[in-house]
C-alpha positions in Angstrom: 120.8 189.7 -189.3 120.4 193.4 -188.5 116.6 192.9 -188.3 117.2 190.9 -185.2 120.5 192.3 -184.0 119.2 195.9 -183.4 117.8 196.4 -180.0 114.2 197.7 -179.7 115.6 201.2 -179.1 117.4 200.8 -182.5 120.8 200.9 -181.0 123.5 198.5 -182.1 124.7 196.2 -179.3 128.4 196.4 -178.3 129.4 193.1 -179.7 133.2 192.5 -179.7 134.8 195.6 -181.3 131.6 197.3 -182.5 131.1 200.9 -181.6 127.5 200.5 -180.6 125.5 203.7 -180.9 128.3 205.7 -182.5 128.6 206.1 -186.2 125.7 205.5 -188.6 122.5 204.5 -186.9 119.3 203.2 -188.5 117.9 206.8 -188.8 120.8 207.6 -191.2 120.5 204.5 -193.4 118.1 203.8 -196.3 116.3 200.5 -195.6 113.6 201.0 -198.3 115.0 198.0 -200.2 114.1 195.6 -197.4 110.5 195.7 -196.0 111.6 194.0 -192.7 114.4 196.6 -192.1 111.9 199.4 -192.9 109.6 197.9 -190.3 112.5 198.0 -187.7 113.6 201.5 -188.6 110.0 202.8 -188.3 109.4 200.8 -185.0 106.5 199.0 -186.5 104.7 201.7 -188.4 105.8 200.8 -191.9 107.2 197.8 -193.8 106.7 194.1 -193.1 106.8 192.7 -189.5 109.4 189.9 -189.1 107.6 186.5 -188.9 109.7 185.1 -186.1 110.6 186.1 -182.5 113.7 184.0 -182.5 116.4 183.9 -185.1 119.6 181.8 -185.3 122.5 182.8 -187.6 124.8 179.8 -187.9 127.6 181.7 -189.7 127.9 184.3 -186.9 126.9 181.9 -184.1 124.3 184.3 -182.7 120.8 183.6 -181.6 118.4 186.6 -181.0 115.1 186.6 -179.1 112.5 189.3 -179.2 109.5 189.7 -176.9 107.4 191.3 -179.7 107.6 193.5 -182.8 104.4 195.5 -182.0 104.3 199.2 -182.6 102.7 199.8 -179.1 105.6 199.7 -176.5 108.1 198.9 -179.3 111.1 200.3 -177.4 110.0 198.5 -174.2 110.2 195.0 -175.7 112.6 192.6 -174.3 115.6 191.6 -176.5 118.2 189.0 -175.8 121.3 187.8 -177.8 123.3 184.6 -177.2 126.7 184.0 -178.7 128.3 180.6 -178.9 131.6 180.2 -180.7 133.5 182.0 -183.4 134.7 181.5 -187.0 137.7 183.9 -186.9 140.1 185.3 -184.3 139.9 188.8 -185.7 139.2 191.2 -182.9 138.3 188.2 -180.7 137.2 188.5 -177.1 136.6 185.7 -174.6 132.8 186.3 -174.9 131.6 182.9 -175.9 128.3 181.7 -174.3 127.7 185.4 -173.5 124.3 187.1 -173.4 123.2 190.7 -173.9 119.8 191.6 -172.4 117.7 194.8 -173.1 114.3 195.1 -171.5 111.8 197.9 -170.7 114.1 200.5 -172.2 117.2 199.5 -170.3 120.3 197.4 -170.9 120.7 194.8 -168.1 123.6 192.7 -169.5 125.9 194.2 -172.1 129.0 193.1 -174.0 132.1 195.0 -173.0 132.7 196.2 -176.6 135.8 197.8 -177.9 138.4 199.7 -175.8 141.5 200.1 -178.0 144.0 198.1 -179.9 147.1 198.8 -177.9 149.1 195.6 -177.1 149.6 195.0 -173.4 147.2 197.7 -172.3 145.6 196.5 -169.0 142.2 198.0 -169.8 142.1 196.5 -173.3 143.1 193.2 -171.8 140.3 193.4 -169.3 137.7 194.4 -172.0 138.7 191.2 -173.9 138.6 188.9 -170.8 135.9 186.6 -169.5 135.0 188.8 -166.5 134.2 191.7 -168.8 131.3 189.7 -170.4 128.0 188.2 -169.3 129.0 184.7 -169.8 129.5 181.3 -168.1 133.0 180.1 -167.5 135.1 178.2 -165.0 136.6 180.5 -162.4 140.2 181.5 -162.9 140.5 179.4 -166.0 140.7 181.6 -169.2 140.6 179.7 -172.5 142.7 180.1 -175.5 141.1 181.9 -178.5 142.9 179.6 -180.9 141.0 179.2 -184.1 140.1 175.5 -183.5 138.6 176.4 -180.1 135.7 178.3 -181.8 134.3 174.9 -182.9 134.2 173.8 -179.2 131.2 176.1 -178.7 127.9 175.3 -180.4 124.3 176.2 -180.6 122.7 172.7 -179.8 119.1 173.6 -180.4 116.8 176.5 -181.3 113.0 176.2 -181.1 110.0 178.5 -181.2 106.6 177.1 -180.2 103.3 178.7 -179.4 104.2 178.8 -175.7 108.0 179.5 -175.6 111.2 180.2 -177.4 114.3 178.1 -176.5 118.0 177.9 -177.3 120.6 175.6 -175.9 124.3 176.3 -176.3 127.4 174.3 -175.2 131.1 174.7 -174.5 133.7 172.0 -174.5 136.7 174.5 -174.4 137.8 173.4 -170.9 139.5 170.0 -170.7 137.4 167.3 -169.1 134.3 169.6 -168.8 131.2 170.4 -170.8 129.0 173.4 -170.1 125.4 173.6 -171.4 
C-alpha cells in the first residue's frame, strides 16, 4: 500500500486523520526488507521498480495512479488517489469518492486531513464535511456515515492498458440517485 500511497515527493497524503508530513517519514524508516519500498525511498536509484502504474486496494477502498516511477523527474510525476467507501467509522470523514492530486511538485487537490477530536467544534465539523474534500456529492445533502453506508460506495472497475489507466467508482448513498 505505501509503495503507491506515498506521493512522488515522499510525503504521506492527508487521508482522514493522518498527519501527512509530520512524524516519521520515509527518510527515517528502514525499507531494506522490501525492494519496492527501497525503490520509493531512493526515488528510483535503488531497489525494484513497481511493476504497475495503477494499484487498487480493496480492503482500504483506495485506487492509486502514478504517471511514472522513473528516476529522472521522479518528484514531478503525477500521482492521484481515489477513495470509494469505508469499512469502519473510526475517524470517518465524508470523503467518499474523493480524489487527491499531486503533479509537477505541487498538490492540486488535497484531503482535509485531521483538525482535532473536540466534539461540536465547528472547525472539526467542517474538516469532516463534504465541502472540505475534493469529492462529488449532491448539494446541501450530507450523507450518514453509518457503517452500512460504506458498502453503498464501490470501485466498479480498474484497468491498465498500454494506452491508458482507468478506474470507475460509484455511490448509491443518496436515496433515488446513483453517482458514477
